[in-house]
PyMOL commands that place a pseudoatom at each C-alpha (Angstrom):
pseudoatom trace, name=CA, resn=MET, resi=1, chain=A, elem=C, hetatm=0, pos=[0.000, 0.000, 0.000]
pseudoatom trace, name=CA, resn=THR, resi=2, chain=A, elem=C, hetatm=0, pos=[1.218, 3.493, -0.865]
pseudoatom trace, name=CA, resn=ILE, resi=3, chain=A, elem=C, hetatm=0, pos=[2.169, 5.636, 2.112]
pseudoatom trace, name=CA, resn=PHE, resi=4, chain=A, elem=C, hetatm=0, pos=[1.618, 9.397, 1.757]
pseudoatom trace, name=CA, resn=MET, resi=5, chain=A, elem=C, hetatm=0, pos=[1.448, 12.357, 4.122]
pseudoatom trace, name=CA, resn=HIS, resi=6, chain=A, elem=C, hetatm=0, pos=[0.148, 15.917, 3.822]
pseudoatom trace, name=CA, resn=LYS, resi=7, chain=A, elem=C, hetatm=0, pos=[2.845, 18.456, 4.672]
pseudoatom trace, name=CA, resn=GLY, resi=8, chain=A, elem=C, hetatm=0, pos=[0.534, 21.474, 4.971]
pseudoatom trace, name=CA, resn=ASP, resi=9, chain=A, elem=C, hetatm=0, pos=[2.454, 23.673, 2.503]
pseudoatom trace, name=CA, resn=GLY, resi=10, chain=A, elem=C, hetatm=0, pos=[0.576, 22.659, -0.626]
pseudoatom trace, name=CA, resn=THR, resi=11, chain=A, elem=C, hetatm=0, pos=[2.609, 19.492, -1.066]
pseudoatom trace, name=CA, resn=MET, resi=12, chain=A, elem=C, hetatm=0, pos=[2.416, 15.917, 0.106]
pseudoatom trace, name=CA, resn=GLU, resi=13, chain=A, elem=C, hetatm=0, pos=[4.997, 13.190, 0.545]
pseudoatom trace, name=CA, resn=ILE, resi=14, chain=A, elem=C, hetatm=0, pos=[4.731, 9.804, -1.103]
pseudoatom trace, name=CA, resn=GLN, resi=15, chain=A, elem=C, hetatm=0, pos=[6.845, 6.724, -0.692]
pseudoatom trace, name=CA, resn=VAL, resi=16, chain=A, elem=C, hetatm=0, pos=[8.977, 5.515, -3.606]
pseudoatom trace, name=CA, resn=SER, resi=17, chain=A, elem=C, hetatm=0, pos=[9.682, 1.792, -3.758]
pseudoatom trace, name=CA, resn=ASN, resi=18, chain=A, elem=C, hetatm=0, pos=[11.914, -0.442, -5.802]
pseudoatom trace, name=CA, resn=ILE, resi=19, chain=A, elem=C, hetatm=0, pos=[10.508, -3.228, -7.952]
pseudoatom trace, name=CA, resn=GLU, resi=20, chain=A, elem=C, hetatm=0, pos=[10.753, -5.609, -5.010]
pseudoatom trace, name=CA, resn=GLY, resi=21, chain=A, elem=C, hetatm=0, pos=[8.259, -3.489, -3.055]
pseudoatom trace, name=CA, resn=LYS, resi=22, chain=A, elem=C, hetatm=0, pos=[10.781, -2.070, -0.555]
pseudoatom trace, name=CA, resn=ALA, resi=23, chain=A, elem=C, hetatm=0, pos=[10.750, 1.645, 0.295]
pseudoatom trace, name=CA, resn=VAL, resi=24, chain=A, elem=C, hetatm=0, pos=[13.808, 3.559, -0.900]
pseudoatom trace, name=CA, resn=ARG, resi=25, chain=A, elem=C, hetatm=0, pos=[12.924, 7.237, -0.332]
pseudoatom trace, name=CA, resn=LYS, resi=26, chain=A, elem=C, hetatm=0, pos=[10.147, 9.817, -0.283]
pseudoatom trace, name=CA, resn=ILE, resi=27, chain=A, elem=C, hetatm=0, pos=[9.291, 12.494, -2.825]
pseudoatom trace, name=CA, resn=GLU, resi=28, chain=A, elem=C, hetatm=0, pos=[6.964, 15.498, -2.818]
pseudoatom trace, name=CA, resn=LEU, resi=29, chain=A, elem=C, hetatm=0, pos=[3.777, 15.763, -4.872]
pseudoatom trace, name=CA, resn=PRO, resi=30, chain=A, elem=C, hetatm=0, pos=[1.674, 18.911, -5.397]
pseudoatom trace, name=CA, resn=GLU, resi=31, chain=A, elem=C, hetatm=0, pos=[-1.743, 18.829, -3.736]
pseudoatom trace, name=CA, resn=SER, resi=32, chain=A, elem=C, hetatm=0, pos=[-3.137, 20.762, -6.704]
pseudoatom trace, name=CA, resn=ILE, resi=33, chain=A, elem=C, hetatm=0, pos=[-2.774, 17.554, -8.760]
pseudoatom trace, name=CA, resn=PHE, resi=34, chain=A, elem=C, hetatm=0, pos=[-2.843, 14.678, -6.283]
pseudoatom trace, name=CA, resn=GLY, resi=35, chain=A, elem=C, hetatm=0, pos=[-4.987, 16.163, -3.508]
pseudoatom trace, name=CA, resn=VAL, resi=36, chain=A, elem=C, hetatm=0, pos=[-8.137, 17.109, -5.426]
pseudoatom trace, name=CA, resn=GLU, resi=37, chain=A, elem=C, hetatm=0, pos=[-11.492, 16.297, -3.817]
pseudoatom trace, name=CA, resn=LEU, resi=38, chain=A, elem=C, hetatm=0, pos=[-13.742, 13.683, -5.377]
pseudoatom trace, name=CA, resn=ASN, resi=39, chain=A, elem=C, hetatm=0, pos=[-16.286, 15.020, -7.880]
pseudoatom trace, name=CA, resn=ASP, resi=40, chain=A, elem=C, hetatm=0, pos=[-18.560, 12.290, -9.231]
pseudoatom trace, name=CA, resn=HIS, resi=41, chain=A, elem=C, hetatm=0, pos=[-20.203, 14.541, -11.806]
pseudoatom trace, name=CA, resn=VAL, resi=42, chain=A, elem=C, hetatm=0, pos=[-16.939, 15.571, -13.474]
pseudoatom trace, name=CA, resn=LEU, resi=43, chain=A, elem=C, hetatm=0, pos=[-15.669, 11.975, -13.514]
pseudoatom trace, name=CA, resn=HIS, resi=44, chain=A, elem=C, hetatm=0, pos=[-18.923, 10.655, -14.975]
pseudoatom trace, name=CA, resn=MET, resi=45, chain=A, elem=C, hetatm=0, pos=[-18.980, 13.311, -17.675]
pseudoatom trace, name=CA, resn=ALA, resi=46, chain=A, elem=C, hetatm=0, pos=[-15.366, 12.708, -18.718]
pseudoatom trace, name=CA, resn=VAL, resi=47, chain=A, elem=C, hetatm=0, pos=[-15.483, 8.893, -18.611]
pseudoatom trace, name=CA, resn=LYS, resi=48, chain=A, elem=C, hetatm=0, pos=[-18.762, 8.807, -20.527]
pseudoatom trace, name=CA, resn=ALA, resi=49, chain=A, elem=C, hetatm=0, pos=[-17.240, 11.026, -23.237]
pseudoatom trace, name=CA, resn=TYR, resi=50, chain=A, elem=C, hetatm=0, pos=[-14.083, 8.870, -23.532]
pseudoatom trace, name=CA, resn=GLN, resi=51, chain=A, elem=C, hetatm=0, pos=[-16.171, 5.710, -23.909]
pseudoatom trace, name=CA, resn=ALA, resi=52, chain=A, elem=C, hetatm=0, pos=[-18.611, 7.287, -26.363]
pseudoatom trace, name=CA, resn=ASN, resi=53, chain=A, elem=C, hetatm=0, pos=[-15.797, 8.639, -28.539]
pseudoatom trace, name=CA, resn=ARG, resi=54, chain=A, elem=C, hetatm=0, pos=[-14.442, 5.109, -29.017]
pseudoatom trace, name=CA, resn=ARG, resi=55, chain=A, elem=C, hetatm=0, pos=[-17.699, 3.926, -30.586]
pseudoatom trace, name=CA, resn=GLN, resi=56, chain=A, elem=C, hetatm=0, pos=[-17.526, 3.571, -34.357]
pseudoatom trace, name=CA, resn=GLY, resi=57, chain=A, elem=C, hetatm=0, pos=[-21.231, 4.109, -34.933]
pseudoatom trace, name=CA, resn=THR, resi=58, chain=A, elem=C, hetatm=0, pos=[-21.199, 1.958, -38.109]
pseudoatom trace, name=CA, resn=HIS, resi=59, chain=A, elem=C, hetatm=0, pos=[-24.072, -0.319, -37.059]
pseudoatom trace, name=CA, resn=ALA, resi=60, chain=A, elem=C, hetatm=0, pos=[-26.940, -0.502, -39.569]
pseudoatom trace, name=CA, resn=VAL, resi=61, chain=A, elem=C, hetatm=0, pos=[-30.007, -2.550, -40.468]
pseudoatom trace, name=CA, resn=LYS, resi=62, chain=A, elem=C, hetatm=0, pos=[-32.012, -2.688, -43.696]
pseudoatom trace, name=CA, resn=THR, resi=63, chain=A, elem=C, hetatm=0, pos=[-35.431, -1.121, -43.815]
pseudoatom trace, name=CA, resn=ILE, resi=64, chain=A, elem=C, hetatm=0, pos=[-38.020, -2.283, -46.326]
pseudoatom trace, name=CA, resn=SER, resi=65, chain=A, elem=C, hetatm=0, pos=[-36.552, 0.179, -48.836]
pseudoatom trace, name=CA, resn=PHE, resi=66, chain=A, elem=C, hetatm=0, pos=[-33.193, -1.646, -48.842]
pseudoatom trace, name=CA, resn=VAL, resi=67, chain=A, elem=C, hetatm=0, pos=[-34.374, -5.286, -48.860]
pseudoatom trace, name=CA, resn=SER, resi=68, chain=A, elem=C, hetatm=0, pos=[-34.326, -6.732, -52.386]
pseudoatom trace, name=CA, resn=GLY, resi=69, chain=A, elem=C, hetatm=0, pos=[-37.445, -8.337, -53.844]
pseudoatom trace, name=CA, resn=GLY, resi=70, chain=A, elem=C, hetatm=0, pos=[-40.977, -7.999, -52.653]
pseudoatom trace, name=CA, resn=GLY, resi=71, chain=A, elem=C, hetatm=0, pos=[-42.230, -6.079, -55.647]
pseudoatom trace, name=CA, resn=LYS, resi=72, chain=A, elem=C, hetatm=0, pos=[-45.098, -8.491, -56.270]
pseudoatom trace, name=CA, resn=LYS, resi=73, chain=A, elem=C, hetatm=0, pos=[-48.162, -8.414, -54.064]
pseudoatom trace, name=CA, resn=PRO, resi=74, chain=A, elem=C, hetatm=0, pos=[-48.095, -11.661, -51.957]
pseudoatom trace, name=CA, resn=PHE, resi=75, chain=A, elem=C, hetatm=0, pos=[-51.780, -12.412, -52.476]
pseudoatom trace, name=CA, resn=LYS, resi=76, chain=A, elem=C, hetatm=0, pos=[-54.884, -10.666, -53.690]
pseudoatom trace, name=CA, resn=GLN, resi=77, chain=A, elem=C, hetatm=0, pos=[-56.332, -7.804, -51.716]
pseudoatom trace, name=CA, resn=LYS, resi=78, chain=A, elem=C, hetatm=0, pos=[-59.685, -9.379, -50.840]
pseudoatom trace, name=CA, resn=GLY, resi=79, chain=A, elem=C, hetatm=0, pos=[-61.260, -12.739, -50.303]
pseudoatom trace, name=CA, resn=THR, resi=80, chain=A, elem=C, hetatm=0, pos=[-58.480, -14.564, -48.446]
pseudoatom trace, name=CA, resn=GLY, resi=81, chain=A, elem=C, hetatm=0, pos=[-59.606, -13.786, -44.924]
pseudoatom trace, name=CA, resn=SER, resi=82, chain=A, elem=C, hetatm=0, pos=[-56.147, -12.477, -44.108]
pseudoatom trace, name=CA, resn=ALA, resi=83, chain=A, elem=C, hetatm=0, pos=[-54.990, -8.944, -43.580]
pseudoatom trace, name=CA, resn=ARG, resi=84, chain=A, elem=C, hetatm=0, pos=[-54.062, -7.167, -46.769]
pseudoatom trace, name=CA, resn=GLN, resi=85, chain=A, elem=C, hetatm=0, pos=[-50.362, -7.226, -47.665]
pseudoatom trace, name=CA, resn=GLY, resi=86, chain=A, elem=C, hetatm=0, pos=[-48.545, -5.150, -50.211]
pseudoatom trace, name=CA, resn=SER, resi=87, chain=A, elem=C, hetatm=0, pos=[-45.070, -6.686, -50.005]
pseudoatom trace, name=CA, resn=SER, resi=88, chain=A, elem=C, hetatm=0, pos=[-43.426, -9.867, -48.731]
pseudoatom trace, name=CA, resn=ARG, resi=89, chain=A, elem=C, hetatm=0, pos=[-40.534, -7.694, -47.519]
pseudoatom trace, name=CA, resn=SER, resi=90, chain=A, elem=C, hetatm=0, pos=[-42.641, -6.007, -44.882]
pseudoatom trace, name=CA, resn=ALA, resi=91, chain=A, elem=C, hetatm=0, pos=[-41.226, -5.987, -41.351]
pseudoatom trace, name=CA, resn=ILE, resi=92, chain=A, elem=C, hetatm=0, pos=[-43.848, -8.516, -40.201]
pseudoatom trace, name=CA, resn=HIS, resi=93, chain=A, elem=C, hetatm=0, pos=[-42.606, -11.137, -42.685]
pseudoatom trace, name=CA, resn=PRO, resi=94, chain=A, elem=C, hetatm=0, pos=[-39.488, -13.339, -42.346]
pseudoatom trace, name=CA, resn=GLY, resi=95, chain=A, elem=C, hetatm=0, pos=[-36.720, -11.869, -44.467]
pseudoatom trace, name=CA, resn=GLY, resi=96, chain=A, elem=C, hetatm=0, pos=[-38.332, -8.469, -44.464]
pseudoatom trace, name=CA, resn=GLY, resi=97, chain=A, elem=C, hetatm=0, pos=[-36.997, -5.144, -43.347]
pseudoatom trace, name=CA, resn=VAL, resi=98, chain=A, elem=C, hetatm=0, pos=[-36.385, -4.008, -39.759]
pseudoatom trace, name=CA, resn=LEU, resi=99, chain=A, elem=C, hetatm=0, pos=[-38.350, -1.287, -38.046]
pseudoatom trace, name=CA, resn=HIS, resi=100, chain=A, elem=C, hetatm=0, pos=[-36.697, 1.266, -35.779]
pseudoatom trace, name=CA, resn=GLY, resi=101, chain=A, elem=C, hetatm=0, pos=[-33.309, -0.444, -36.013]
pseudoatom trace, name=CA, resn=PRO, resi=102, chain=A, elem=C, hetatm=0, pos=[-29.909, 1.218, -35.550]
pseudoatom trace, name=CA, resn=HIS, resi=103, chain=A, elem=C, hetatm=0, pos=[-28.422, 3.343, -38.294]
pseudoatom trace, name=CA, resn=PRO, resi=104, chain=A, elem=C, hetatm=0, pos=[-24.945, 4.898, -38.706]
pseudoatom trace, name=CA, resn=ARG, resi=105, chain=A, elem=C, hetatm=0, pos=[-24.469, 7.830, -36.374]
pseudoatom trace, name=CA, resn=ASP, resi=106, chain=A, elem=C, hetatm=0, pos=[-21.777, 9.806, -34.599]
pseudoatom trace, name=CA, resn=TYR, resi=107, chain=A, elem=C, hetatm=0, pos=[-21.599, 9.142, -30.855]
pseudoatom trace, name=CA, resn=ARG, resi=108, chain=A, elem=C, hetatm=0, pos=[-18.868, 11.666, -30.102]
pseudoatom trace, name=CA, resn=GLN, resi=109, chain=A, elem=C, hetatm=0, pos=[-19.317, 13.872, -27.053]
pseudoatom trace, name=CA, resn=TYR, resi=110, chain=A, elem=C, hetatm=0, pos=[-17.389, 17.081, -26.557]
pseudoatom trace, name=CA, resn=THR, resi=111, chain=A, elem=C, hetatm=0, pos=[-15.774, 17.932, -23.247]
pseudoatom trace, name=CA, resn=THR, resi=112, chain=A, elem=C, hetatm=0, pos=[-13.537, 20.909, -22.592]
pseudoatom trace, name=CA, resn=ARG, resi=113, chain=A, elem=C, hetatm=0, pos=[-9.830, 20.554, -21.932]
pseudoatom trace, name=CA, resn=GLU, resi=114, chain=A, elem=C, hetatm=0, pos=[-10.368, 21.892, -18.413]
pseudoatom trace, name=CA, resn=ILE, resi=115, chain=A, elem=C, hetatm=0, pos=[-12.902, 19.150, -17.642]
pseudoatom trace, name=CA, resn=ARG, resi=116, chain=A, elem=C, hetatm=0, pos=[-10.620, 16.403, -18.987]
pseudoatom trace, name=CA, resn=GLN, resi=117, chain=A, elem=C, hetatm=0, pos=[-7.672, 17.772, -17.019]
pseudoatom trace, name=CA, resn=LEU, resi=118, chain=A, elem=C, hetatm=0, pos=[-9.704, 18.085, -13.804]
pseudoatom trace, name=CA, resn=ALA, resi=119, chain=A, elem=C, hetatm=0, pos=[-11.106, 14.563, -14.231]
pseudoatom trace, name=CA, resn=LEU, resi=120, chain=A, elem=C, hetatm=0, pos=[-7.593, 13.125, -14.506]
pseudoatom trace, name=CA, resn=LYS, resi=121, chain=A, elem=C, hetatm=0, pos=[-6.510, 14.994, -11.361]
pseudoatom trace, name=CA, resn=ILE, resi=122, chain=A, elem=C, hetatm=0, pos=[-9.538, 13.629, -9.490]
pseudoatom trace, name=CA, resn=ALA, resi=123, chain=A, elem=C, hetatm=0, pos=[-8.803, 10.081, -10.662]
pseudoatom trace, name=CA, resn=LEU, resi=124, chain=A, elem=C, hetatm=0, pos=[-5.135, 10.350, -9.630]
pseudoatom trace, name=CA, resn=SER, resi=125, chain=A, elem=C, hetatm=0, pos=[-6.082, 11.830, -6.258]
pseudoatom trace, name=CA, resn=ASP, resi=126, chain=A, elem=C, hetatm=0, pos=[-8.580, 9.032, -5.661]
pseudoatom trace, name=CA, resn=LYS, resi=127, chain=A, elem=C, hetatm=0, pos=[-5.935, 6.398, -6.425]
pseudoatom trace, name=CA, resn=LEU, resi=128, chain=A, elem=C, hetatm=0, pos=[-3.505, 8.043, -3.995]
pseudoatom trace, name=CA, resn=ARG, resi=129, chain=A, elem=C, hetatm=0, pos=[-6.178, 8.434, -1.299]
pseudoatom trace, name=CA, resn=HIS, resi=130, chain=A, elem=C, hetatm=0, pos=[-6.955, 4.710, -1.411]
pseudoatom trace, name=CA, resn=GLY, resi=131, chain=A, elem=C, hetatm=0, pos=[-3.320, 3.635, -1.533]
pseudoatom trace, name=CA, resn=LYS, resi=132, chain=A, elem=C, hetatm=0, pos=[-3.528, 2.451, -5.133]
pseudoatom trace, name=CA, resn=LEU, resi=133, chain=A, elem=C, hetatm=0, pos=[-0.997, 4.874, -6.637]
pseudoatom trace, name=CA, resn=ILE, resi=134, chain=A, elem=C, hetatm=0, pos=[2.392, 3.168, -6.523]
pseudoatom trace, name=CA, resn=VAL, resi=135, chain=A, elem=C, hetatm=0, pos=[5.624, 4.914, -7.487]
pseudoatom trace, name=CA, resn=VAL, resi=136, chain=A, elem=C, hetatm=0, pos=[8.719, 2.861, -8.323]
pseudoatom trace, name=CA, resn=ASP, resi=137, chain=A, elem=C, hetatm=0, pos=[12.197, 4.252, -8.768]
pseudoatom trace, name=CA, resn=ASP, resi=138, chain=A, elem=C, hetatm=0, pos=[12.804, 2.407, -12.046]
pseudoatom trace, name=CA, resn=PHE, resi=139, chain=A, elem=C, hetatm=0, pos=[11.263, -0.527, -13.873]
pseudoatom trace, name=CA, resn=ALA, resi=140, chain=A, elem=C, hetatm=0, pos=[14.777, -1.446, -15.058]
pseudoatom trace, name=CA, resn=LEU, resi=141, chain=A, elem=C, hetatm=0, pos=[13.528, -3.663, -17.870]
pseudoatom trace, name=CA, resn=SER, resi=142, chain=A, elem=C, hetatm=0, pos=[16.189, -4.300, -20.520]
pseudoatom trace, name=CA, resn=SER, resi=143, chain=A, elem=C, hetatm=0, pos=[14.477, -7.094, -22.484]
pseudoatom trace, name=CA, resn=TYR, resi=144, chain=A, elem=C, hetatm=0, pos=[11.064, -8.616, -23.118]
pseudoatom trace, name=CA, resn=SER, resi=145, chain=A, elem=C, hetatm=0, pos=[9.970, -10.532, -20.027]
pseudoatom trace, name=CA, resn=THR, resi=146, chain=A, elem=C, hetatm=0, pos=[6.395, -11.201, -18.947]
pseudoatom trace, name=CA, resn=LYS, resi=147, chain=A, elem=C, hetatm=0, pos=[7.704, -12.993, -15.851]
pseudoatom trace, name=CA, resn=TYR, resi=148, chain=A, elem=C, hetatm=0, pos=[9.379, -9.757, -14.784]
pseudoatom trace, name=CA, resn=VAL, resi=149, chain=A, elem=C, hetatm=0, pos=[6.076, -7.860, -14.946]
pseudoatom trace, name=CA, resn=ILE, resi=150, chain=A, elem=C, hetatm=0, pos=[4.301, -10.632, -13.020]
pseudoatom trace, name=CA, resn=ARG, resi=151, chain=A, elem=C, hetatm=0, pos=[6.965, -10.412, -10.310]
pseudoatom trace, name=CA, resn=VAL, resi=152, chain=A, elem=C, hetatm=0, pos=[6.463, -6.651, -10.014]
pseudoatom trace, name=CA, resn=LEU, resi=153, chain=A, elem=C, hetatm=0, pos=[2.685, -7.038, -9.756]
pseudoatom trace, name=CA, resn=LYS, resi=154, chain=A, elem=C, hetatm=0, pos=[3.038, -9.675, -7.046]
pseudoatom trace, name=CA, resn=ALA, resi=155, chain=A, elem=C, hetatm=0, pos=[5.468, -7.473, -5.078]
pseudoatom trace, name=CA, resn=PHE, resi=156, chain=A, elem=C, hetatm=0, pos=[2.791, -4.779, -4.810]
pseudoatom trace, name=CA, resn=SER, resi=157, chain=A, elem=C, hetatm=0, pos=[-0.232, -7.143, -4.605]
pseudoatom trace, name=CA, resn=ALA, resi=158, chain=A, elem=C, hetatm=0, pos=[-1.690, -5.482, -7.688]
pseudoatom trace, name=CA, resn=PRO, resi=159, chain=A, elem=C, hetatm=0, pos=[-3.160, -8.115, -10.028]
pseudoatom trace, name=CA, resn=LYS, resi=160, chain=A, elem=C, hetatm=0, pos=[-5.186, -5.536, -11.955]
pseudoatom trace, name=CA, resn=ALA, resi=161, chain=A, elem=C, hetatm=0, pos=[-2.925, -2.598, -12.712]
pseudoatom trace, name=CA, resn=MET, resi=162, chain=A, elem=C, hetatm=0, pos=[-2.076, 0.125, -15.178]
pseudoatom trace, name=CA, resn=LEU, resi=163, chain=A, elem=C, hetatm=0, pos=[1.673, 0.549, -15.730]
pseudoatom trace, name=CA, resn=SER, resi=164, chain=A, elem=C, hetatm=0, pos=[3.182, 3.810, -16.879]
pseudoatom trace, name=CA, resn=ASP, resi=165, chain=A, elem=C, hetatm=0, pos=[6.767, 4.647, -17.739]
pseudoatom trace, name=CA, resn=GLU, resi=166, chain=A, elem=C, hetatm=0, pos=[8.553, 7.286, -19.797]
pseudoatom trace, name=CA, resn=ARG, resi=167, chain=A, elem=C, hetatm=0, pos=[10.773, 5.165, -22.049]
pseudoatom trace, name=CA, resn=LYS, resi=168, chain=A, elem=C, hetatm=0, pos=[11.762, 5.004, -25.706]
pseudoatom trace, name=CA, resn=ASP, resi=169, chain=A, elem=C, hetatm=0, pos=[11.732, 1.197, -26.044]
pseudoatom trace, name=CA, resn=ASP, resi=170, chain=A, elem=C, hetatm=0, pos=[8.682, -1.068, -25.976]
pseudoatom trace, name=CA, resn=PHE, resi=171, chain=A, elem=C, hetatm=0, pos=[9.998, -3.641, -23.505]
pseudoatom trace, name=CA, resn=LEU, resi=172, chain=A, elem=C, hetatm=0, pos=[7.459, -2.844, -20.782]
pseudoatom trace, name=CA, resn=PHE, resi=173, chain=A, elem=C, hetatm=0, pos=[4.558, -2.520, -23.193]
pseudoatom trace, name=CA, resn=ARG, resi=174, chain=A, elem=C, hetatm=0, pos=[5.137, -5.817, -24.983]
pseudoatom trace, name=CA, resn=SER, resi=175, chain=A, elem=C, hetatm=0, pos=[5.983, -7.633, -21.756]
pseudoatom trace, name=CA, resn=SER, resi=176, chain=A, elem=C, hetatm=0, pos=[2.624, -6.737, -20.229]
pseudoatom trace, name=CA, resn=ARG, resi=177, chain=A, elem=C, hetatm=0, pos=[0.243, -6.755, -23.185]
pseudoatom trace, name=CA, resn=ASN, resi=178, chain=A, elem=C, hetatm=0, pos=[-0.609, -10.484, -22.963]
pseudoatom trace, name=CA, resn=LEU, resi=179, chain=A, elem=C, hetatm=0, pos=[-1.460, -10.298, -19.247]
pseudoatom trace, name=CA, resn=HIS, resi=180, chain=A, elem=C, hetatm=0, pos=[-5.127, -10.207, -18.309]
pseudoatom trace, name=CA, resn=ASN, resi=181, chain=A, elem=C, hetatm=0, pos=[-6.221, -7.003, -16.517]
pseudoatom trace, name=CA, resn=VAL, resi=182, chain=A, elem=C, hetatm=0, pos=[-2.836, -5.319, -17.100]
pseudoatom trace, name=CA, resn=ALA, resi=183, chain=A, elem=C, hetatm=0, pos=[-2.037, -2.473, -19.465]
pseudoatom trace, name=CA, resn=CYS, resi=184, chain=A, elem=C, hetatm=0, pos=[0.883, -0.148, -20.120]
pseudoatom trace, name=CA, resn=VAL, resi=185, chain=A, elem=C, hetatm=0, pos=[0.719, 3.445, -21.375]
pseudoatom trace, name=CA, resn=ARG, resi=186, chain=A, elem=C, hetatm=0, pos=[2.984, 6.442, -21.550]
pseudoatom trace, name=CA, resn=PRO, resi=187, chain=A, elem=C, hetatm=0, pos=[2.261, 9.282, -19.081]
pseudoatom trace, name=CA, resn=ASP, resi=188, chain=A, elem=C, hetatm=0, pos=[1.004, 11.504, -21.905]
pseudoatom trace, name=CA, resn=GLU, resi=189, chain=A, elem=C, hetatm=0, pos=[-1.658, 8.861, -22.681]
pseudoatom trace, name=CA, resn=LEU, resi=190, chain=A, elem=C, hetatm=0, pos=[-3.120, 8.733, -19.187]
pseudoatom trace, name=CA, resn=ASN, resi=191, chain=A, elem=C, hetatm=0, pos=[-6.695, 9.920, -18.824]
pseudoatom trace, name=CA, resn=ALA, resi=192, chain=A, elem=C, hetatm=0, pos=[-9.457, 9.587, -16.247]
pseudoatom trace, name=CA, resn=GLU, resi=193, chain=A, elem=C, hetatm=0, pos=[-11.075, 6.641, -18.015]
pseudoatom trace, name=CA, resn=ASN, resi=194, chain=A, elem=C, hetatm=0, pos=[-8.047, 4.349, -18.240]
pseudoatom trace, name=CA, resn=VAL, resi=195, chain=A, elem=C, hetatm=0, pos=[-6.832, 5.316, -14.745]
pseudoatom trace, name=CA, resn=LEU, resi=196, chain=A, elem=C, hetatm=0, pos=[-10.167, 4.334, -13.196]
pseudoatom trace, name=CA, resn=ARG, resi=197, chain=A, elem=C, hetatm=0, pos=[-10.461, 1.178, -15.282]
pseudoatom trace, name=CA, resn=TYR, resi=198, chain=A, elem=C, hetatm=0, pos=[-7.672, -0.526, -13.347]
pseudoatom trace, name=CA, resn=GLU, resi=199, chain=A, elem=C, hetatm=0, pos=[-7.487, -1.069, -9.613]
pseudoatom trace, name=CA, resn=SER, resi=200, chain=A, elem=C, hetatm=0, pos=[-3.874, 0.142, -9.216]
pseudoatom trace, name=CA, resn=LEU, resi=201, chain=A, elem=C, hetatm=0, pos=[-1.650, 2.610, -11.029]
pseudoatom trace, name=CA, resn=ILE, resi=202, chain=A, elem=C, hetatm=0, pos=[2.066, 1.798, -10.947]
pseudoatom trace, name=CA, resn=MET, resi=203, chain=A, elem=C, hetatm=0, pos=[4.282, 4.612, -12.237]
pseudoatom trace, name=CA, resn=SER, resi=204, chain=A, elem=C, hetatm=0, pos=[7.991, 5.141, -12.478]
pseudoatom trace, name=CA, resn=GLU, resi=205, chain=A, elem=C, hetatm=0, pos=[9.508, 8.358, -11.159]
pseudoatom trace, name=CA, resn=THR, resi=206, chain=A, elem=C, hetatm=0, pos=[10.276, 9.526, -14.684]
pseudoatom trace, name=CA, resn=ALA, resi=207, chain=A, elem=C, hetatm=0, pos=[6.652, 8.967, -15.700]
pseudoatom trace, name=CA, resn=LEU, resi=208, chain=A, elem=C, hetatm=0, pos=[5.463, 10.852, -12.626]
pseudoatom trace, name=CA, resn=ASN, resi=209, chain=A, elem=C, hetatm=0, pos=[7.725, 13.796, -13.437]
pseudoatom trace, name=CA, resn=ALA, resi=210, chain=A, elem=C, hetatm=0, pos=[6.560, 13.787, -17.058]
pseudoatom trace, name=CA, resn=LEU, resi=211, chain=A, elem=C, hetatm=0, pos=[2.928, 13.782, -15.914]
pseudoatom trace, name=CA, resn=GLN, resi=212, chain=A, elem=C, hetatm=0, pos=[3.493, 16.754, -13.615]
pseudoatom trace, name=CA, resn=GLN, resi=213, chain=A, elem=C, hetatm=0, pos=[5.262, 18.614, -16.421]
pseudoatom trace, name=CA, resn=ARG, resi=214, chain=A, elem=C, hetatm=0, pos=[2.294, 17.875, -18.672]
pseudoatom trace, name=CA, resn=PHE, resi=215, chain=A, elem=C, hetatm=0, pos=[-0.063, 19.549, -16.196]
pseudoatom trace, name=CA, resn=GLU, resi=216, chain=A, elem=C, hetatm=0, pos=[2.263, 22.533, -15.766]
pseudoatom trace, name=CA, resn=GLU, resi=217, chain=A, elem=C, hetatm=0, pos=[2.512, 23.074, -19.527]
pseudoatom trace, name=CA, resn=LYS, resi=218, chain=A, elem=C, hetatm=0, pos=[-1.274, 22.992, -19.897]
pseudoatom trace, name=CA, resn=GLU, resi=219, chain=A, elem=C, hetatm=0, pos=[-1.722, 25.433, -17.031]
pseudoatom trace, name=CA, resn=ARG, resi=220, chain=A, elem=C, hetatm=0, pos=[0.800, 27.841, -18.571]
pseudoatom trace, name=CA, resn=ALA, resi=221, chain=A, elem=C, hetatm=0, pos=[-0.925, 27.555, -21.944]
pseudoatom trace, name=CA, resn=SER, resi=222, chain=A, elem=C, hetatm=0, pos=[-4.296, 28.431, -20.416]
pseudoatom trace, name=CA, resn=VAL, resi=223, chain=A, elem=C, hetatm=0, pos=[-2.991, 31.611, -18.754]
for i in range(1, 223): cmd.bond("trace and resi %d" % i, "trace and resi %d" % (i + 1))
show_as sticks, trace
zoom trace
C-alpha cells in the first residue's frame, strides 16, 4: 500500500519503492494535482465522453426500402380472410426489413480541456487516497519478459494494474500486453477513463515527473 502524508504547505509526501516493493525514499507531490477532492459529476462526464468517442457508430439494419425483392403483391387484396399485404418484404414477414433499427451515427461527445484535465486529477487523487498509486524508482527492464512484470505485480499485490513509464523502447509494453487485466501506457496517454479502469496505477519516477510537467505546460498555456 502506498504511504503518503500531507505536509501542509501545498505538497504531500509519497513513498517511492523499488521493484521488489521495498521503500527507498520519499518524494513530494503537489496537492493541486494529487490532492483534489472527489467530484462524481466531473468523472462521470469525462469517462462517458471517452467511452462514447471510441464507438464507431457503423451499425446498420435494412429497412423495407433496402431489402431486395418484394415487388409483387403476396396475395390478392380481398377474399383470403387475411390482412391485406402489399409486399413480402414487410417488417412482419421473415426476411423483411427491420423497423426502428440502428443506423450509422456519430456518438462523439465534446468535453472541454479543463474538464478532462480536472477529471484526470480527481482520478489520480482518488488512487492516492486509497493507496492504489504506486511509485517505483525504475522498472529497469532491458528485455522482453512477462515474468518480470508478473513479479512486479506480485510485489505490490496489484493483479489488476495500469503501468506507466517514460521510455523510448517497448519492452514494458510488450511484456505486459498479454497479461489479463494489465495495461501499459505512456504518461502523456493517461486519462481519467483508463486510470479508473484498473485497480492500481504503478508509475515510475520519470513517468510521474513527465505527468506533472504535462499539467504545468497545460496550465501555462491556459494563462
